[in-house]
N, C-alpha and C positions, 0 to 999 in steps of 0.2 A: 498496492494499493493501498476497518474501515467500516442502533442504539445511539443516541445523542450523546454529547459530551458527557462522559461519566466520571464520577469521582468515587474511587474505591479505596478504602483503608481497612485492612484486616489487622486486628490486633495481633501483635507477635505473641506466639504461644510460649515457646521456650527457646532458649539459646541452644540451637542444635550443634551437631558435631562439625559443621562446616567451618573450618578455620581458614582465614585468609590473610595473606601477607600484604594485601592491598588496602584493607580498611585502615584508616588512620585512627589512632587511639583516642584522639580528642573529638572525633565525629560522633554525634548522636546516632543511635541505631535507627535511622529512618532514611527513606529514599523517595524522591518525587519523580514519577515516571509519566512522561508526556508522549502519548502514542496515538496512532490513528484509532478512531472509534471502532469497536467490535473487532479488534485486531490482536487480542491477547486473551487467553482463557483465565478468568479471574481465579479459578481454583488452583492454578499453578502458582499464583502469588502466595497462597496460603502455604504451599509446600516450601517456597523460597523463604518465607518468614519463619517457618518452623525450623528449617535447617540452618539459618543464619542469624536469627534474632533481629533481623532488620525489618521494620515496619514499612510497608509500601503504600503510597497514595498515588492513584493513577488518574490522570485527566485525559480527555480525548479531543482530537481535532479532526477536521474533515478534508484537509488539503495541505500540500507542501507550501502553498502560498500563505495559509494561515500560520503554519509553523514558522516560516521565514519572517513574517511580519512581527510575530510575537518576540522572536529573538532580536530582531533589529530594533524593536522599541525598547529593549533593555529591561523589561519588567518581568521577565520569565525566570523564576527561581526553580528550575528543573534540573535533575541530576542525569537522567537518561532520556534521550529523544530518539525518534525513528524517522530520519529523513530518507527520502528516496535518492537514488544515485544521481538523479537529474538536478539536484540542488546542492550536492556535496561540495563541488568546487567553489560555489558562491559562499557557502558557509565557511569554508577554509580560508578563502581569500579575504573575506571580511573579518577574519579573526574571531569568529563566533564559536569556535570549538576548541576544546583542550586536546592536546596530544595524549593518547592513551596507549600507544604502542601495543596494539592488540596482539601482534605476533609474539610478544613476550609472555602473554598470559598462558598458563599451563594448558587450558583446554583448547587453545588455538590449534593444537595438534590434530584435533578432530575436524577442522575445517576442510572442505573439499578443495582440491587444487585450483579449480576454476574461480574460486572466491577469495583466494589468498592475496592476490596482488592486482587489484582492479586499477584501471587507468584513472579513475576519478579519485583514488586515494592510494597511490603507490606505497607498498609495504604495510598498508593498514595502520598508518600512524594515527589516524583520527577516527577510525570506525571499525566495526566488526559486523559480519553478515547476519542478517535476520531472515527475512523471507523474500521470495520472488514470485512473480506471476505475470499474468497478461490482463489487458483491458479490451474486451470485445463487447458483444451484447448477447443477451439471453432472451428467450421467448418461450411461451407455453404452447407447445405444438397442438394440444387439445383444443385450443381456442383460436387457432389460425386456420382459415379455410384451406383445405388440402393438406393440412398438418405439417407443412414445411415451408420455410423461407429460404430465399437464395442466400448464399454465403457472401453477401456484399453489404457494405455500409449503406447502399442505396435503400435497403429495406428500413433502415433506421432514420436516415436523413430525409427520405422521400417516402414516408410510409403509405401503405395501401389504404384506401378510403375506410375499409372496415376496421383498421387498427388506429386510425387517427383519434387522438384524445385518450388513448389507452397505453401510452408509452411514456417512459421517463428517461431523462438524461442525467448524468452525474453533475452535481453542482460543484465541479472541480475544474477550473479554467483550463489547466494544461491538458487534462484528460479529454475534454470535449473538443478543444482546439486541435489536439493531435489527431483525433479521429477524423475531424473534418478535413484536415490537411492530407491525411492518407487517402480519403475518398476523392479529393480534388487533384491528387497527384502533385502537391506542392510540398516544399520543405517545411516541416513543423517549426523550424527555427528561422524561417524566412525573414529577411529584413526589408523585403519589398512591400511597400504600401499597397500595391495592386493585388498581391497575394492575400494580404490582410483583408482587403475589400471583398474579395471573392469568398473568403471564409465567413466574414460577417454576414454577407448576403445569404449564404447557405443556412447559417444558424438562425437568422431572422425569418427565413422562409419556413424553417422547421418549427419554430417556437409555437405557433398557434396549434400545432398538432400534438404538443406535449401536455401531459397531465401535470407534470412537475419537473423541477430540477431538484435532485436530492442525492446526496452521497451517504445518507444515514439509512439504516434498516433495509439495505438492499436485499438481504436474504428474505426478510418477511414480506417485502413488497411483492416479490415474485411468488413466494410460496403461498401467500394468502389470496393471490389473485387480484390484488389492488391494481396491478398493471399487467398487461399481456406481454409487453416487450420492454426491456430496459438495458441501457448501456450499463455494463456490469463487469466486475472482476471475476476471474475464473473461480477463485475460491468461494466467493459468495454464491455463485451459480451452483457450485457443487453442493454446498450446504442446503440450498433451496431444493435441489433435486432429491435430496434424501427425504424431504417432506412431500414432494410432488414429482413423481418420476417422468412426467411429460415435459418437464423444463429442459430446454436444449441450450447449449452454448455455441456461439458462432465465432470462428476465427476468420474475419473478412479477408477476402482475397487481395484487397487493395493494401492491406497491412494491418497488423494488430500490435499495439504497444506492449512492450515487455519492460517491466520495472523490477528493480532490485532495491529492497529496503534494508536499512542498516541501523545498528545501534551506534550512538555517538553521545558525547558528553559536552554540554554547553560550557563556554568559558566561565559563565557565572554560576556554575553548579555549586550548591552549598555543601554537598557531600560527595566529592569526586572519588574518594576511596571506596565508599559503598557502591558507587556506580560501577567501578571496576569489578567488585565482587559479583554484582548482578550480571554484568556482561560476560564474565568468565563462566559463571554458573549456567548461562544460557547457551554456551557452546558445548556443554555436555550433551552427548547424543540423546540420552533419555529425555532431557528437558526440551531440546529442539524438536524431537519427535512428538512430544506432548502437545506443543503448539500446532504443529502441522496436522496432527490427528484431530485436534479440536476445531480448527478453523480452515483446514483444507488448502493451505498454501505450502509449496515446497520450500525447504530451507537450505542453507548453504553448508550444513554440517553433515558428516558421514553418519546418517541415521536412517537410511532407506530401509534397512532390515527391520526397523521398529514401526514402520508405517502401517496403518490399518488397511486390510485388503479392500475395504469398500471404496477407497479412493482410487485404487489401482485400476478399476474397471470403468472409470469415468473419463470421457474425452476432455472434460473441462480441466482435469488434473493431469492426465497422461495424454498430452497432445499427440495426435497421429503424426508420424514422421513426415508424411507428405505435406504437412502444414509448416514445416520448419522455415521454409523460404518466406513465409508471410510475417514472421516475427520482425519487429522494428524496435530495437532497444531505444528507450527514451533518451533524448539528448538534453544536454544542459545548454540552454540558449544564451545568446549574447544579451547585453543590456538593451540594445536597440530592438532586438526581436521581442524581448519581454515587454518593452514599452508598447509595441504594436499589439501584443496579446492583451495587455491591460486595457488598451483602448477598445479592442474587440469586445472584451467582457463587460466593460462599463456601458458601452452602447447597447449590448444585447440585454443586459439586466436592468438598465436604467429606466 
């Protein structure tokens, strides 16, 4: 899956002992990092800067659609980006990424086998693994009559009267459309206009019951009680649960989207050497674990032994085995399917 777009530049303290064969001698010691909002612990950037002498500036975005549009417009001067696997093929086919040959980086040896050769980027020529998780919905059991909701998207799309006006949906087209598709039992990448019509009708019917569409501050919105129920990522739910233990995460029986996010380097990156330094550094188990411990998403690096115990007791992080059949890896849709999704979103938000 994710604080509003944030800009963070921590002054480099000293040139640490991290020597790299990837940094180019003529590159300034700086890095521009474009990532999902609230999806990287800023304190870890200070560690990176201290060890490498490379100053980092981080910007945030709220959806893959925003990232793709920024790159397609040609005005993005970023060195490292974090696309989900569901847009990787598009980025590659449109020539928007540089080859980084991640498998040749020293710390790639720590990547778990399941993340080494993904079908969206065979051989990891263009990407390296970051985090993965699921997109279901969360609710505060203390504010729900009876204390429990059914494990179904019906609770979210057709909310009970007492919850209407007290829920939020992600302001991320693919995430909301995927959930609606799962609930209706249609292909999330359907090219059939009739399927798109059914999805739009469901979302339009739900719209009056929503308090907001928002992909920002999902942790705080639940923990503060701003909403009772929210379409949410599992990691955000887990962090909210630390603040309010009555918050529950739901893996809907109709299907829950599973995403995998990756590090990549745009074709237009001004500091590609520094980008490789950063990506290699992030594949060190201690650094990968630091991210997971801070924001509660699993990573693709062999770092499980370094994870905090508090995450291991939460269903939002450690999904019960019985729910494995509910997982639906996000797909990369065809242009025709995307056009239908764009129309759905335009009519819904127009």
